[in-house]
C-alpha positions in Angstrom: -18.8 -33.9 5.1 -16.1 -34.1 7.7 -13.8 -37.0 8.6 -11.9 -37.4 11.8 -8.9 -39.8 12.1 -8.0 -41.0 15.6 -4.4 -40.8 16.6 -4.1 -44.6 16.4 -5.5 -44.6 12.9 -3.1 -41.9 11.8 -0.2 -44.0 13.2 -1.4 -47.0 11.4 -1.9 -45.2 8.1 1.6 -43.7 8.4 3.0 -47.2 9.0 1.2 -48.6 6.0 1.9 -45.6 3.7 5.6 -45.1 4.3 6.9 -42.9 1.5 4.3 -43.8 -1.1 3.0 -40.8 -3.0 -0.6 -39.8 -3.3 -3.4 -38.0 -1.6 -5.8 -39.9 0.6 -9.0 -40.9 -1.3 -12.0 -42.5 0.3 -12.6 -44.8 -2.5 -15.8 -46.8 -3.2 -14.8 -50.2 -4.5 -17.5 -51.9 -6.6 -15.3 -54.5 -8.4 -16.9 -57.9 -8.0 -19.9 -56.4 -6.2 -22.3 -56.5 -9.2 -23.5 -52.9 -9.3 -22.7 -49.3 -8.2 -25.0 -49.5 -5.3 -23.2 -52.6 -3.9 -19.7 -51.8 -2.9 -17.4 -51.1 0.0 -15.3 -48.1 1.0 -11.5 -48.4 1.2 -8.7 -45.9 1.4 -6.6 -45.3 -1.7 -3.5 -43.1 -2.4 -4.5 -41.1 -5.5 -1.8 -39.6 -7.6 -4.3 -38.2 -10.2 -7.6 -36.3 -9.7 -10.5 -36.6 -12.1 -13.4 -34.2 -12.7 -15.6 -36.7 -10.8 -13.5 -36.2 -7.6 -14.3 -33.7 -4.9 -12.6 -32.8 -1.7 -14.0 -32.8 1.8 -12.4 -31.9 5.1 -10.6 -34.0 7.7 -8.1 -33.4 10.5 -5.4 -34.6 8.1 -6.4 -32.1 5.5 -8.5 -32.5 2.4 -9.6 -36.0 1.4 -10.8 -37.0 -2.0 -14.0 -38.8 -2.8 -16.0 -39.5 -6.0 -18.9 -37.1 -6.1 -21.5 -39.8 -6.7 -20.3 -41.9 -3.7 -20.6 -39.2 -1.1 -24.4 -39.8 -0.9 -23.7 -43.1 0.8 -22.1 -41.5 3.8 -23.2 -39.3 6.7 -21.9 -35.8 7.4 -19.6 -36.7 10.3 -17.3 -39.7 9.9 -14.5 -41.3 11.9 -11.6 -43.6 11.0 -10.3 -45.5 14.0 -7.8 -48.3 14.4 -8.4 -51.5 16.4 -5.1 -53.0 17.4 -6.6 -56.3 18.5 -7.9 -57.0 15.0 -5.2 -54.9 13.3 -7.9 -53.1 11.3 -8.8 -49.6 10.4 -12.5 -48.9 10.9 -14.7 -46.4 9.0 -17.7 -45.4 11.1 -20.2 -42.7 12.1 -22.1 -42.3 15.4 -24.9 -44.5 14.0 -23.2 -47.2 12.0 -20.1 -49.0 10.7 -19.3 -48.6 7.0 -16.2 -50.9 7.0 -14.7 -52.7 9.9 -11.6 -53.6 7.9 -10.8 -50.5 5.9 -7.8 -51.4 3.7 -5.3 -49.0 2.1 -4.5 -49.3 -1.6 -1.6 -47.6 -3.5 -2.2 -45.6 -6.7 -2.0 -48.9 -8.8 -4.8 -50.5 -6.8 -2.5 -52.8 -4.9 -3.4 -53.4 -1.2 -0.7 -52.3 1.3 -0.1 -54.7 4.2 2.3 -54.3 7.1 2.3 -56.7 10.0 0.9 -55.4 13.3 4.3 -55.6 15.0 6.0 -53.4 12.4 4.0 -50.3 13.2 
């Protein structure tokens, strides 16, 4: 699997992340969704790696993902940023996986920065 971040997405992630520690993790969030097959992808800053986690390539270096969630994704992915909606977007050539991809810190807190503070 390969993930390409656009320049605008990289800028947005850098603005959100600031100096927070952790490696980027494409995290499949199932909390409140009912079962493992019903979830949504988000970005997370992981400070610990488990035996369940694997790495895949991106233009920002290796990205973590839980082995069992990789089956939900296509081989070529992109994360873009839409300034109008102030949202990161996870997509492929054939579909959108998340049009409002949020970033979480290592403690599962969402990180928000207003659009004008980028």
